[in-house]
N, C-alpha and C positions, 0 to 999 in steps of 0.2 A: 579167832580161835580155830585151831586146827586139830584134826584127829586123823587117823590113818586113812579113812574112807571119805571123810566129809570135812568141809570148812564152813565156818559161820562168820558172816560179816553182819554187824548190827549198828544201829544208831538209835538214840532216844527219839521218840516221836511226841512226847508230852500229851499223850492221849490215854484214856483208861484201858485201852486194849492194845494188843500186839498185832502186827500184820506179818505175814509170811510170804516170801518169794522163794521159788525153787529153780535151780539151774542144773539140769541133767541133760547134757548134750549128746549128740550122736557119737562123739569120740568116747564117751563113757560106756555106752551100750548101743550096739548097732540096731537091735530090735526094739521096737516101740513097747512091746510087752514088758521087757525088762526095765526100760526107763519108767514106765508107768508104775511098776511094782515098787521101785525105789521111791518114787514120789508118794505113793500111797502109804508106805511105811513111815516116811518122814511126817506127812500130814497127820497120821494117826497119833504119832508121838507128840506132835505139837498140840493137838487138841487135848491130850492127856495132861500136858504141862502148862497149858495156856493160862490157868488161873495164877500161876506164880510168875509168868513172863509178861507182866503188864507194862506198857509204855515203851515198847521197842518195835522198830522196823527191822526184820530179820531176813537175811538172804542165806540160804543153805546151798552150797556148791558141792556137787558130787565129784569125786576123783575117779580116775580110770579103773582103779582096783575095786570099785564099788559094785561092778556087775557080777563078779564071781563070789562075793561074800554071801553068807546065809542071812536069812531074815533076822534070826536071833542076834547075830553079831552086829548087824547094821542097826538094829533097834537099841542094843546096848551102847553102841557108839554115839548115836544121836542123843540118847538119854544122858550120857556123860557130858555132852556139850551143853545140853539145857541146864544141867546142874551147875556147870561153870558159869554160864550166863546169869543164872539166878544169884550166884554169889558175887557177881561183878557189881 
């Protein structure tokens, strides 16, 4: 599943909980502070939606436009992707 700033790849893991992997490379944001901010926002959103996302191994990949986006827009984008995954 894709969105303007993020992509999600997922696979069923047949476990009662979901696992999260994050890919935010140096090409996305040169400074570690920005990369860590992106990861922190994604993890926070994942914890909020984790009860609905049971049984998946999820990898979130950040795109290059992700470093300039505001926290609110990034959070809205990842929340939309979680909702799409829940409906899958």
